[in-house]
C-alpha positions, 0 to 999 in steps of 0.5 A, a space after each residue: 399331107 404329113 401326119 403330125 402325131 405327137 410322140 407317145 410317152 414311154 411307159 416302160 418295159 415289162 421288166 422295169 414295171 416288175 422291178 418297180 413292183 418288187 421294190 414296192 412290195 419290199 418297201 411295204 414288207 420292211 415297213 410292216 416289219 419295222 412297225 411290228 418290231 416297234 410295237 412288240 418292243 413297246 409291249 415287251 418293255 411296258 409289260 415287264 417294267 415296274 409299275 412305279 417306273 411307268 407311273 413316274 414316266 407318265 407323271 413327268 410327261 404330263 407335268 412337262 406338257 402342263 397337263 394336270 394329273 392330280 
C-alpha cells in the first residue's frame, strides 16, 4: 500500500524569513520617525505661533463644524 501524505506548505528559508523581519523592522522605524517628525513639527508650529492666530484657527474650525464656542 502506498503512503499518501499531503505535501507540506513551504514555510520559507532562513534568509527569506530574516529578510521579511528586516523589512518589518525598517517599516516600523520609518513609521516611528514619521510620527515623531509630525508631532515635533506640530509642537514647534503651535509653540511659536501668535496666540491670536491659534484662537482664530480654532474658532473658525468650531464654526465650520457647527460647534458652539460662545
